[in-house]
C-alpha positions as a Python dict, from the first residue, in 0.01 Angstrom:
ca = {
    (1, 'M'): (0, 0, 0),
    (2, 'R'): (292, 135, 200),
    (3, 'P'): (319, 61, 575),
    (4, 'N'): (285, 377, 780),
    (5, 'G'): (391, 517, 1117),
    (6, 'R'): (679, 444, 1352),
    (7, 'L'): (636, 69, 1328),
    (8, 'A'): (694, 71, 955),
    (9, 'A'): (1034, 227, 1000),
    (10, 'L'): (1147, -82, 1186),
    (11, 'V'): (1022, -354, 950),
    (12, 'L'): (1270, -637, 975),
    (13, 'G'): (1220, -818, 645),
    (14, 'A'): (1108, -1156, 526),
    (15, 'A'): (1021, -1461, 734),
    (16, 'L'): (1289, -1693, 868),
    (17, 'L'): (1209, -2059, 834),
    (18, 'A'): (1390, -2323, 1035),
    (19, 'G'): (1365, -2699, 985),
    (20, 'C'): (1141, -2915, 1204),
    (21, 'S'): (1218, -3256, 1347),
    (22, 'T'): (1023, -3549, 1204),
    (23, 'T'): (1016, -3745, 1528),
    (24, 'V'): (669, -3853, 1636),
    (25, 'E'): (691, -3835, 2016),
    (26, 'P'): (670, -3574, 2150),
    (27, 'P'): (537, -3356, 1865),
    (28, 'P'): (810, -3121, 1739),
    (29, 'V'): (804, -2759, 1843),
    (30, 'P'): (711, -2553, 1534),
    (31, 'A'): (989, -2349, 1380),
    (32, 'A'): (1010, -1989, 1491),
    (33, 'Q'): (891, -1750, 1223),
    (34, 'V'): (903, -1378, 1155),
    (35, 'T'): (630, -1206, 958),
    (36, 'S'): (699, -978, 665),
    (37, 'A'): (632, -691, 904),
    (38, 'G'): (912, -816, 1126),
    (39, 'F'): (700, -949, 1413),
    (40, 'Y'): (793, -1267, 1594),
    (41, 'V'): (553, -1563, 1570),
    (42, 'D'): (599, -1751, 1895),
    (43, 'P'): (597, -2132, 1842),
    (44, 'Q'): (534, -2191, 2213),
    (45, 'T'): (185, -2046, 2254),
    (46, 'K'): (-116, -2235, 2386),
    (47, 'A'): (-260, -2225, 2035),
    (48, 'A'): (52, -2394, 1897),
    (49, 'A'): (30, -2660, 2167),
    (50, 'Q'): (-334, -2720, 2073),
    (51, 'V'): (-241, -2764, 1707),
    (52, 'A'): (20, -3024, 1804),
    (53, 'Q'): (-232, -3210, 2019),
    (54, 'Y'): (-495, -3216, 1745),
    (55, 'E'): (-238, -3340, 1494),
    (56, 'A'): (-126, -3616, 1730),
    (57, 'E'): (-490, -3722, 1765),
    (58, 'G'): (-544, -3719, 1388),
    (59, 'R'): (-786, -3426, 1409),
    (60, 'T'): (-644, -3246, 1107),
    (61, 'E'): (-946, -3026, 1041),
    (62, 'E'): (-936, -2883, 1393),
    (63, 'A'): (-558, -2848, 1373),
    (64, 'D'): (-590, -2645, 1053),
    (65, 'L'): (-847, -2417, 1214),
    (66, 'V'): (-639, -2341, 1522),
    (67, 'R'): (-333, -2292, 1301),
    (68, 'R'): (-510, -1975, 1183),
    (69, 'I'): (-433, -1846, 1533),
    (70, 'S'): (-97, -2006, 1605),
    (71, 'G'): (50, -1882, 1276),
    (72, 'Q'): (4, -1516, 1368),
    (73, 'P'): (218, -1289, 1588),
    (74, 'I'): (40, -1267, 1922),
    (75, 'P'): (191, -1101, 2226),
    (76, 'L'): (319, -1229, 2553),
    (77, 'W'): (110, -1082, 2833),
    (78, 'A'): (331, -982, 3124),
    (79, 'T'): (86, -1011, 3413),
    (80, 'G'): (270, -1174, 3699),
    (81, 'D'): (531, -1110, 3959),
    (82, 'L'): (897, -1025, 3922),
    (83, 'E'): (985, -1390, 3873),
    (84, 'Q'): (762, -1414, 3565),
    (85, 'V'): (950, -1123, 3413),
    (86, 'R'): (1289, -1267, 3503),
    (87, 'V'): (1210, -1605, 3349),
    (88, 'E'): (920, -1601, 3104),
    (89, 'V'): (952, -1253, 2958),
    (90, 'A'): (1330, -1271, 2932),
    (91, 'D'): (1307, -1609, 2758),
    (92, 'Y'): (1043, -1485, 2514),
    (93, 'V'): (1246, -1177, 2421),
    (94, 'R'): (1559, -1390, 2384),
    (95, 'R'): (1384, -1630, 2147),
    (96, 'A'): (1237, -1346, 1943),
    (97, 'S'): (1578, -1181, 1908),
    (98, 'A'): (1742, -1510, 1812),
    (99, 'A'): (1483, -1553, 1535),
    (100, 'G'): (1544, -1199, 1414),
    (101, 'G'): (1191, -1093, 1508),
    (102, 'R'): (1032, -811, 1697),
    (103, 'P'): (870, -906, 2031),
    (104, 'L'): (512, -806, 2107),
    (105, 'L'): (417, -766, 2473),
    (106, 'V'): (129, -644, 2686),
    (107, 'A'): (218, -493, 3022),
    (108, 'Y'): (-77, -574, 3251),
    (109, 'N'): (9, -542, 3616),
    (110, 'I'): (-120, -203, 3732),
    (111, 'P'): (-239, -193, 4096),
    (112, 'H'): (-617, -250, 4122),
    (113, 'R'): (-609, -412, 3778),
    (114, 'D'): (-949, -454, 3612),
    (115, 'C'): (-1107, -305, 3924),
    (116, 'G'): (-1122, -652, 4080),
    (117, 'S'): (-1331, -800, 3798),
    (118, 'F'): (-1256, -1116, 3596),
    (119, 'S'): (-892, -1014, 3536),
    (120, 'G'): (-839, -859, 3877),
    (121, 'G'): (-497, -856, 4040),
    (122, 'G'): (-189, -653, 3965),
    (123, 'A'): (96, -520, 4174),
    (124, 'G'): (28, -467, 4540),
    (125, 'D'): (116, -98, 4538),
    (126, 'G'): (272, 177, 4329),
    (127, 'E'): (628, 115, 4444),
    (128, 'S'): (603, -255, 4363),
    (129, 'Y'): (461, -169, 4023),
    (130, 'L'): (749, 61, 3933),
    (131, 'D'): (998, -207, 4039),
    (132, 'W'): (815, -448, 3811),
    (133, 'V'): (819, -203, 3519),
    (134, 'S'): (1192, -146, 3564),
    (135, 'L'): (1260, -519, 3548),
    (136, 'L'): (1034, -552, 3243),
    (137, 'A'): (1225, -272, 3072),
    (138, 'D'): (1555, -447, 3143),
    (139, 'A'): (1418, -774, 3001),
    (140, 'L'): (1322, -616, 2669),
    (141, 'R'): (1597, -356, 2644),
    (142, 'D'): (1719, -288, 2287),
    (143, 'S'): (1501, -567, 2142),
    (144, 'G'): (1277, -331, 1945),
    (145, 'A'): (975, -460, 2138),
    (146, 'V'): (625, -321, 2091),
    (147, 'V'): (439, -286, 2421),
    (148, 'V'): (68, -225, 2472),
    (149, 'L'): (53, -66, 2814),
    (150, 'E'): (-211, -159, 3071),
    (151, 'P'): (-538, -240, 2893),
    (152, 'D'): (-833, -47, 3040),
    (153, 'A'): (-620, 129, 3304),
    (154, 'V'): (-698, 476, 3166),
    (155, 'P'): (-1072, 413, 3106),
    (156, 'H'): (-1095, 289, 3464),
    (157, 'E'): (-968, 630, 3573),
    (158, 'L'): (-1301, 759, 3438),
    (159, 'S'): (-1536, 474, 3526),
    (160, 'G'): (-1550, 552, 3898),
    (161, 'C'): (-1366, 249, 4027),
    (162, 'V'): (-1031, 430, 4061),
    (163, 'E'): (-1088, 765, 4229),
    (164, 'G'): (-915, 1036, 4426),
    (165, 'A'): (-559, 961, 4537),
    (166, 'L'): (-560, 621, 4361),
    (167, 'R'): (-651, 786, 4032),
    (168, 'D'): (-386, 1055, 4073),
    (169, 'E'): (-130, 786, 4154),
    (170, 'R'): (-229, 595, 3843),
    (171, 'Y'): (-161, 899, 3626),
    (172, 'E'): (190, 907, 3767),
    (173, 'L'): (247, 532, 3744),
    (174, 'L'): (147, 513, 3379),
    (175, 'G'): (357, 814, 3288),
    (176, 'T'): (661, 668, 3461),
    (177, 'A'): (601, 332, 3293),
    (178, 'I'): (596, 500, 2952),
    (179, 'D'): (922, 680, 3024),
    (180, 'T'): (1092, 367, 3157),
    (181, 'L'): (990, 147, 2865),
    (182, 'K'): (1076, 415, 2609),
    (183, 'D'): (1421, 452, 2766),
    (184, 'A'): (1469, 78, 2705),
    (185, 'G'): (1398, 127, 2333),
    (186, 'A'): (1041, -4, 2327),
    (187, 'T'): (758, 130, 2113),
    (188, 'V'): (476, 199, 2358),
    (189, 'Y'): (102, 235, 2304),
    (190, 'L'): (-101, 340, 2609),
    (191, 'D'): (-437, 168, 2608),
    (192, 'A'): (-753, 376, 2565),
    (193, 'G'): (-1022, 107, 2588),
    (194, 'N'): (-1298, 111, 2328),
    (195, 'S'): (-1595, 323, 2227),
    (196, 'G'): (-1834, 96, 2414),
    (197, 'F'): (-1656, 154, 2746),
    (198, 'I'): (-1578, 525, 2778),
    (199, 'S'): (-1734, 706, 2484),
    (200, 'D'): (-1670, 1063, 2604),
    (201, 'V'): (-1384, 1153, 2371),
    (202, 'D'): (-1294, 1475, 2550),
    (203, 'A'): (-1274, 1312, 2894),
    (204, 'L'): (-1083, 1014, 2760),
    (205, 'S'): (-835, 1230, 2573),
    (206, 'D'): (-772, 1436, 2887),
    (207, 'A'): (-715, 1121, 3095),
    (208, 'L'): (-474, 986, 2832),
    (209, 'R'): (-285, 1315, 2835),
    (210, 'R'): (-263, 1316, 3216),
    (211, 'S'): (-137, 957, 3198),
    (212, 'G'): (153, 1052, 2971),
    (213, 'V'): (30, 946, 2627),
    (214, 'E'): (213, 1233, 2459),
    (215, 'R'): (542, 1073, 2565),
    (216, 'A'): (434, 736, 2421),
    (217, 'D'): (420, 638, 2055),
    (218, 'G'): (42, 659, 2066),
    (219, 'F'): (-253, 468, 2208),
    (220, 'S'): (-427, 135, 2154),
    (221, 'L'): (-794, 55, 2105),
    (222, 'N'): (-1027, -245, 2125),
    (223, 'V'): (-801, -470, 2333),
    (224, 'A'): (-996, -790, 2409),
    (225, 'N'): (-1308, -631, 2259),
    (226, 'F'): (-1511, -683, 1945),
    (227, 'R'): (-1578, -341, 1793),
    (228, 'T'): (-1535, -324, 1417),
    (229, 'T'): (-1219, -183, 1269),
    (230, 'Q'): (-1411, 105, 1111),
    (231, 'D'): (-1569, 195, 1445),
    (232, 'N'): (-1224, 200, 1603),
    (233, 'V'): (-1079, 413, 1324),
    (234, 'E'): (-1352, 673, 1371),
    (235, 'F'): (-1323, 670, 1751),
    (236, 'G'): (-943, 677, 1741),
    (237, 'T'): (-940, 962, 1491),
    (238, 'A'): (-1159, 1170, 1720),
    (239, 'I'): (-920, 1105, 2010),
    (240, 'S'): (-619, 1178, 1791),
    (241, 'E'): (-761, 1516, 1691),
    (242, 'R'): (-765, 1613, 2058),
    (243, 'L'): (-410, 1487, 2113),
    (244, 'G'): (-236, 1672, 1833),
    (245, 'G'): (-247, 1391, 1577),
    (246, 'A'): (-147, 1100, 1804),
    (247, 'R'): (-121, 767, 1624),
    (248, 'F'): (-284, 444, 1735),
    (249, 'V'): (-309, 68, 1690),
    (250, 'I'): (-622, -147, 1685),
    (251, 'D'): (-677, -496, 1823),
    (252, 'T'): (-852, -693, 1547),
    (253, 'S'): (-804, -1035, 1704),
    (254, 'R'): (-1174, -1109, 1752),
    (255, 'N'): (-1367, -836, 1572),
    (256, 'G'): (-1441, -1026, 1250),
    (257, 'A'): (-1813, -1045, 1329),
    (258, 'G'): (-1835, -717, 1518),
    (259, 'P'): (-1970, -675, 1871),
    (260, 'P'): (-2243, -893, 2022),
    (261, 'P'): (-2596, -763, 1964),
    (262, 'Q'): (-2689, -741, 2334),
    (263, 'E'): (-2525, -638, 2660),
    (264, 'D'): (-2604, -955, 2854),
    (265, 'I'): (-2563, -1307, 2718),
    (266, 'D'): (-2678, -1604, 2926),
    (267, 'G'): (-2635, -1406, 3245),
    (268, 'A'): (-2284, -1279, 3170),
    (269, 'P'): (-2157, -949, 3024),
    (270, 'S'): (-2125, -945, 2648),
    (271, 'F'): (-1753, -860, 2661),
    (272, 'C'): (-1680, -1198, 2821),
    (273, 'N'): (-1650, -1492, 2579),
    (274, 'P'): (-1954, -1389, 2372),
    (275, 'P'): (-2066, -1657, 2125),
    (276, 'G'): (-2077, -1607, 1752),
    (277, 'R'): (-1761, -1396, 1724),
    (278, 'A'): (-1486, -1439, 1464),
    (279, 'L'): (-1118, -1372, 1409),
    (280, 'G'): (-1055, -1033, 1254),
    (281, 'A'): (-807, -899, 1003),
    (282, 'P'): (-457, -1048, 1049),
    (283, 'P'): (-185, -833, 1203),
    (284, 'T'): (-39, -589, 954),
    (285, 'L'): (134, -255, 915),
    (286, 'D'): (-48, -200, 583),
    (287, 'T'): (-356, -61, 754),
    (288, 'G'): (-480, 176, 485),
    (289, 'Y'): (-561, 436, 752),
    (290, 'P'): (-327, 736, 785),
    (291, 'L'): (-330, 749, 1167),
    (292, 'V'): (-328, 373, 1232),
    (293, 'D'): (22, 232, 1277),
    (294, 'A'): (-88, -131, 1288),
    (295, 'L'): (-368, -381, 1321),
    (296, 'L'): (-254, -622, 1591),
    (297, 'W'): (-386, -929, 1766),
    (298, 'V'): (-340, -802, 2121),
    (299, 'K'): (-586, -1034, 2290),
    (300, 'R'): (-464, -1389, 2239),
    (301, 'P'): (-753, -1556, 2050),
    (302, 'G'): (-871, -1872, 2219),
    (303, 'E'): (-780, -1762, 2570),
    (304, 'S'): (-1078, -1703, 2798),
    (305, 'D'): (-1196, -1360, 2911),
    (306, 'G'): (-1297, -1511, 3244),
    (307, 'A'): (-1516, -1770, 3413),
    (308, 'C'): (-1828, -1577, 3319),
    (309, 'R'): (-2062, -1873, 3269),
    (310, 'P'): (-2063, -2227, 3407),
    (311, 'G'): (-1781, -2431, 3254),
    (312, 'E'): (-1583, -2137, 3115),
    (313, 'P'): (-1213, -2120, 3210),
    (314, 'E'): (-1059, -1848, 3423),
    (315, 'A'): (-925, -1538, 3248),
    (316, 'G'): (-619, -1614, 3038),
    (317, 'Q'): (-673, -1991, 3033),
    (318, 'W'): (-697, -2175, 2704),
    (319, 'Y'): (-1054, -2231, 2581),
    (320, 'A'): (-1033, -2475, 2290),
    (321, 'D'): (-1399, -2469, 2189),
    (322, 'Y'): (-1399, -2091, 2176),
    (323, 'A'): (-1081, -2089, 1967),
    (324, 'L'): (-1239, -2327, 1716),
    (325, 'G'): (-1550, -2109, 1695),
    (326, 'L'): (-1346, -1796, 1628),
    (327, 'A'): (-1147, -1970, 1356),
    (328, 'E'): (-1447, -2136, 1193),
    (329, 'R'): (-1621, -1803, 1146),
    (330, 'A'): (-1314, -1617, 1019),
    (331, 'S'): (-1343, -1488, 665),
}
């Protein structure tokens, strides 16, 4: 099956394998790899660190399970201040380029991010955000990076938590971010949420259009959610029809068992670390769906959605037990 869409045109070739040290202490950093689709597999993720720890402890079965995560291309989430972009993002892009791979990033710093919920935060105001986007664009310039832009920012334009002047400003901010990142050579997918969040296809398509999606490479679906791939294909196709055939990508990182069966689990929302979920289809450009450019792991499997129940880590923190559960149930 032939890869499709804009991403396929930039496939970078076979994996590069570098040698690893055999020293025992500390555990060697895994060799950087590039997938057959050209995406960079970062050897410095929290999942890779967990594999090294399990191996050092002789827990080979657990190490093999988490390696199902660490061996895949998962993105760097740019969520912090200007200093994070200057240091962490620039270093990540540099390492990806040195390995001959294509960086994957999520830009997640819009003002009023997540409407103050578990992943709340973001830039203090619109001007600060545009400064941040400009620095991000400089950090990834000419690297061929793929950027998923601001998960849930557009659906929140419709949910009621971003209204009036703030909503109008968000339209402008997202449009400017698309233009700035595209000018730096990035492939950009503006996030559209999932069918369980905003299901009104007409309203969502209009909000995407007002937010500049037609100047992007398309839109993304299911980021950090659990909807099946088929559900996302059907939902995305309906959106695409209203946007003149816009293409899209789907986050399959944790949709292997589909969505949870109920809305509330042990007093927490079902989108937050729900039990019984599984890793989904690995990242690929060979999607088999004409409008779908790629299946990607946008959410980093094993990192918490938030401190939703007692003992659960804050959003973005490593959650080893959850990672093991996802990997154990993967097909």
